[in-house]
N, C-alpha and C positions, 0 to 999 in steps of 0.2 A: 425711463430710458436703463435704469437700474433694474427695473421689471420685467423691460424688452429681451434686454441680454440673459436673465436668469430664464424668459418662457424657451428664448433662441436654445439656450444651454439643454432645458429640459429634452426642448424636442430634439435635437442632437442624440443627446442620452439614449432615448428611447425609442429610436430609429433601430429595423433592424439592421441596417449597415452596422451602425455602431457595436451592437450586439456581437455580429459575425467577428468584427475586428477585435475587441475583450477575447472572445473566445480564443482569437488565434493568437493575439497577445498572450493569454494563459497558458496553452500550448509553448509559445516560444519562452515564456520567461521559466516554466520547468525544466530545458533542458541543461542548464545550469546545475542545478537541481542534482541531475542524471551522469553528470560529468565530471563535477566535483566531488571533495568527500564534504560531506555535512557533520556538523558540529552533534547535530540531535543522535548521529548514529556511527562516530566515532572521534571521538574528539581529538584523541593522540594523532592519528591519521593529518587529521586539519593544525594541528601543531606541527608535527612534521612538514606538513607542505607550506604553513608560513615560511617555517626558519629555512626552508632551501629556496624558495620562490623569491626572496628578495623584497624591495620595494613592491614589484608588480602584485607580489600575493599580498602583501601589506593592504595595496588600493584595495584590492579583491576583498577584502576583507571590511572593509570600509565601506563598500557597496554591497556588504549583505549577503554574497555569493557563495560563502560556508554554511549562508543558514536560510538559503533560498526559501523554504515553504515555511517561515515564520519572518520571513521580512516584511516592513513597510509597505514596500513597491508590489510586492506577489501580494498580500494581504488585501491593496487598493486596488490591484488589478479586479478579484474575484468580486470584492465588495461592489466594483461598478459594475461588474459584470451582471450580479445580480439584481441591483438600481434596473439597469439596462431592460432585462429581459421582463421585470413584473411589472414597466414603464410599457414595454410591449404588447404585453398579455393580456392585462386588462381593458385599454381600449378593445383590442380587439374580439379579445370576447364579447362584450357588449356590440361589438357592428355583426358579430355572427349571429347572436340571439336575435338580433332586429333582424337579420336578413331571415332567419328559419321561420320567425314569426309574420314575417310580412308577408306577401300575394309574389307570387312568380313574377317573371319581368315580364313587360306587354310584348304582344310580337310582331315583329319589325313588319313594316309596308313590303319591301321585297324578299320573299324569302330564295331566291334565284342567286342573291348576293352571298348569300351564305356559305362554308367553307364546304359543307355538305348538304345537297341538293336534291329531289328526285319527287318525280312525281308521275301520276296515270289516273285513271277512269275506270269506276266499280260500277260494277251493275246492280248495289245495292243503295237505299234509301238512304238520305243523309240521317235520319236517327240513327237505323241498322247498324252505318257507320260509326256514328258515335260512342253506342256503344259499346261496340267492338274497342274502340280505340280508348275508349275509358277502362277496360277491362286489360288490357296491354300493357297500360300505363302505371297499373295500380303498385302501388311503393317507391311511387316517385310523388315529388312534391308539384302539383299540376293545380292550374284550376284552365275551367271555358271562358273563353271570352265571345259576347254575345258581336253579333255584325255593325250592331250599335258603337259595342266598345272599341273595334279591331278597326288598325287603319286602313284593311284595304277593302273591309265591308262584309266580312265573310265568318262565316263559327268558325274562331280559333281554337284550339289545346294550346296552353303553353305549359312546358315540363322540365323540373329540372331535378339532377342525381348528382350523391356525389358529398352533400356534405359534410359528411362525416370526415373528408378528407381536411379538411378545417376543426374536426374537431380534434382530429387526431394529432394534426400540426400544434391547437392547443396543448394537449396530452404531453408530449415531447419537449414542448418548452417548459412546463411545468415540471416534468419529468426531472430538468435540469436544472432549474431555481431549486424544487428537495434535494436536490442529490447536492450542493451548494452547503444549505442550511445544515444537511444530516453532517456531511465530513467537519464544517465548523461548530457543530454542539461535537461532534466525536474528539476532535482535538481538545477540546475544553474539560472530558470528563475521562480522557483516555489515562492507563497506567502501562508502562513496561517496567520492567525490571529484569537485570541478569545474573545470574550466579552459579557459578563455576562450584563443581562438587566431586571432591575427590572417592573414587569407588574405594577408596581400600578398610572398609567393613569396621569405620570406628568414626571417621565423620562424613559419614554418606548421606543425611537428613538436612531437607530444608523444608524451612517452614513459613508460611506467608501471612507470618504474625505483627513483622515491622518494617521498615524501611532497612534497618540497622542489618536485616539478612541478607541483603542484596549486598552484589559487589559495587552493583549502578545502577541507576533507576532514575527514571523522568515520567513526567506527569503533564497533564493538563493543567490550567489556570486555575478550572474548579479544586484541583485534588491539592486535598494538604497534607494525606499519607497516612491520617490516621483511622479511617477509617475500613482497614482491609479484611479482603472476608478471608478468616484464617484456617488454613488447611496446611498438611502436611506431608512431603513425599518422599522416599528412602529411595534409593536408587541401588538394588543389589547387584548388577555387573554392569559390565558394557563390554559389546562387541562391534568390531567393524567389519567390512569386508572390503576389502580391495582389488580393485585389477590389475595387472600386471605390471602396468607402468607409472602405479604407485598413487594414482588417483582414485578417489575413496566410491563406492559404489553403496553403501548404504551403514547408517548408525543405528542400533535398537539397542534396549535396556529394559529389563524386567523391575518393573519397580510395586512399589504401595502407598497408599494415600489412604487418607483418612481426613474427613471433612469436620471431626469434631475431634480436638483436639485436648481437651479435656480428659476426655474419654474414648480415647482412639480406638477405631474400627476398621482393621485394616485392611481394605481390598488391593487386590494383586492388579496387574497392566501393563502391558505388552507398551512401551514406548518404544516407536519408531520415528524418523523422520518425517516429515510430511502431514505424521498423523499422533495430534498432539490428544495430549488428555485436557479432556473439561471437566472443570469443577465448578460450580456456584458461579457461571460465567466467565469464569475465566481459563484459558488456555495456558497450559504447560508444553513447550515444544523443547524436543533436544535438537539439537541446534552441533556448533563444533566443537571438538572435540583434542584433546592433546595427553602429556602427560606429567606426572609429577613424581621426579625424583624422590627418594630416602636416602639422607645420611647420617652419619651417627659420628659423632665428637666426642671421643673419651679422653677425658680430663686426667693430670698427673695423677691424682687421686686414686683413679676409676671408677668414678661415675659421671655417669653415660649422658648423652643428651642425643635421642633422634627427632627428629623431623621430617614431613615429610609435605612438601609444597611446590603447587604449579607452577610450569616453567610457560612464559608464551612462546606457542609455534610462529616464526618468523618462516619458513618456510610450509607455506600451505599445503605442499604435495608430500615433501618428506619428512615433516614435521622437524625439522631440525630447531632447538627450540633455546632459548635465549632464559634467564632466571638468577635468583640471588636468596640467598638466607641469612640467616642472622641466628648466634648461640651465644644466652648469656649461659659464666661460669657456673658452680653449685652453690649456695649459700654457704659461707666458714671454709672457702678452698682462699680466699686473701682475708689478708689483716686488715683491708678496708675497704669503702666503697669504691674510691677511687681506683684501685689497684685494681679492683674486681670488674669497671668499666674498661680499665687502659687492656684486659686479658680477653675480652669480648673476640669470639670469633665468629667470622663472617668468608661468606663466597659467594665467586658471583663470576658464570662462565655457560657455556652452553652444556646440553645434550641432545643426542642423536640415539631414537629406540633403536637404529639400525645402521652400527657405526662401519663409517666408511674415511680408509686413512690416507692422506697424500701426504708422509715423511708423519710428522708428528701433527699435521692439524687436520680435525676432527670435523667429518663429515656424515650427512645420513644417506644413505642408499635408498633403504624404503621403509612407510611409516607405521610399519608393522612394529610390534615388541619383541624382536628378536634376538640383539644383540647389545642392550645398551651400552653407552659409554658417555662418560663425561670431560669435559674439560675444562677446569675451575681456576682460578686464582684465588689463593686463603690470603684473609687480611687478618690482623691482628690488631684492637684496638676500640676506641668507644665508637660502637656500629649507631648511637640514635636510640636505642633501644628505651633510654631512661629519659629521654630527654622532652618525652609528651608531644613530641609532634609528630604527625604521619610519615611513615615512612614510604618511598618509593616500592610496589611491590617484587617487581624483575627487576632491579637495580640498585646498588646501592648509592649515597649520595656523595655524586662525582665532586661536590665541597669539600664534604670530609677528608675526602683521599689525597685532593690537592695540598689541604693545612696541615698533613701530616698527622689527622687523628687516625686513621686507618693508615697502615703497612704494610703492605704485600710481605709476605714472607713464603709462599710457595705459589707454585706455578706448575701443574701436573695435568697428565692424562689418566683415570683412572677405569677401568672396567668393572664391569659387577662384581661386589665384592674386594676389590682392592681397597690398598688403604694406604694414606700418609703418613708420618710421622716427621711434627716441628719440633724446633729444637728445642724446647722443652719439656717436651717426650708427650702433649697432646696428639693425638689421631684422630684423622678424619679417614671413615670410610664409606665406600658409597656402598648403599645395599638394595639396589634396583630402583624402579618406576612401579605407578600403578596408575593408570587410563584416568584422564577425569572427562566430567562432561560438563560440558557447557546448557543450561538449561534459564529457557525464553518466557517470563511467566508476562503473559498480556492479558487484558481487560480492556474491552472496546465494547460498549452496549450499542453505539450505534450502526457495528456490520449488517444487522439484520436488516435493518433499517435503509441502511444503504445498496445493499442487494434490491430492496426490492423499489426505490425510487430507479434505479439503474434500469431494471425488467421493464416497470413504465415509461422511462425516456425509449427504451428501444422499441417498445410495442405502438409507442406512438410514433416514433420514425418511421418502420417500418409498412404501420397502417397509412401511414401521410404516403407514401412512397407508390403503394400498391394501390390505394382508391384515386380514380378517377374522378373528378369535376364535369360535367355536360349540362347543356340546355340543346333542347328539340320544340318544333313548334310542330304541329298539325293543323292544317287550313284545309276547312271543306267547303264547300262550293255545288251545290246541287247544277248539272247539266245533262240532256238529254234523259231522263226516265233513271237519272246513275246519280253518281255523285263522284265530284272530279277531287284526288285526294294531292294534296301538295306540303311535302315536308322540306324541312331545315334542321341543320344542329349545330351547334357549334364546340365546340371542345374547351372548356376553363382552364385546361390546364398542359396534358400531353394530348398529341393525336395519336399517339402509338394503341391502335386498335379500336380507333372510337369508328374508324369509317368503316370495318366490318359491322358493328353494331349497330350503325344508325339505319347500312341496306338491310342489315336482317331485320329491323324493328318495319323498315317500310315495306319489307315484303310479308311481314307481319301482318299490316293491315292490309295490305291490297288482296293477301288470300286469303281473308280471315270472312267466313260465313257463320 
């Protein structure tokens, strides 16, 4: 009983209908991945979505709708699809080989019952007509059946053509299987890292030597990040072109790169969107951009601390950005470490590259850096720099603010060059901003193979659609010093064009001399 069940299950799984159903399910399962934020692409968006979506979003998370392409159910679908396709291909391949090696189908008794039929009389001997017919059907899979072998007792040619249709069909399905295998392999060995590089002439170099050099990094299960191919890229400038409505038209940067980190031999490259720098199998893309404001804090003893740090563009059009900075007082200014931590200065607020004011509310009217301004809250207190724990890059710790460890001492709007003075004489100056560029460093050795398997799949599909499978029989009977010719044709697939081809062949047979 168990054997029968598994045999039926295997037959069901390896049927072409099941393969088509699984292919449809795979396409349907990819829809949530296109409509919902995915952790692999933007984890912060997923967290925000779950926080605002309530229990429905939590249920969606349990169903792995925010991790569609790595979910167990999506993996199960394409895995079953691969098994189904392989189970379809192997027996079909064997059956096709047997058909190609076998003899053409024996002629039917009554050719007049076939969809295409014609007959006529030729003033030639049957041997001469046989030679002409053999010549006309050169390239077809043919066999002459003698009168003793024919059901109608006449000399009959059986001819078949279009075997390549099934070959193309098998190539198409093999291409799909190969593509699934390549995609699975690619997801096991790929790497993708992001790094924000501030174009300030000081910290504008990035090296692909360690995971710690990336702001974010993800990779396949077979990658541990210890065997990255070393290279370095230095960004010299950044230029963005905008349409009148503020939409970005083009990003570009002049960069230098070297593949020899120990003994650099720098070479220049003009990096543009969709024109990546290709190094040692890696691709370095120029993606989004934004701005990094510069602030200088001057302590009561005259010592200064200047910091340039990227802010997050929350408005993708006009680049109104949010961010935070943390400053530590100079050593020796305060008598003990506790007092020093209590006098740390932190900033949090908005940055606009082209300031637009609605009263005291800051907005940005254009993404280009023409009239920069900030709206910031200034805090004093322990900002967590000495805690040993990681800090949010674009915001201060709300728990420290709620507990009173960070106390707001000022809220101001500053244009470039303006300063605010705190009650103890500490000053905070907004010095302007510089652009930053987001680099994406990708490595995926499966891309070339994926292109090849896709082209193979498309070639198989096009070939199977363009090739017609057909059969034709030619029966020769001696009659009144000549030969009576009767033909019958049958299209194995589509009838389109077969009627005209049959008529042309009959005309060539009856007019051949």
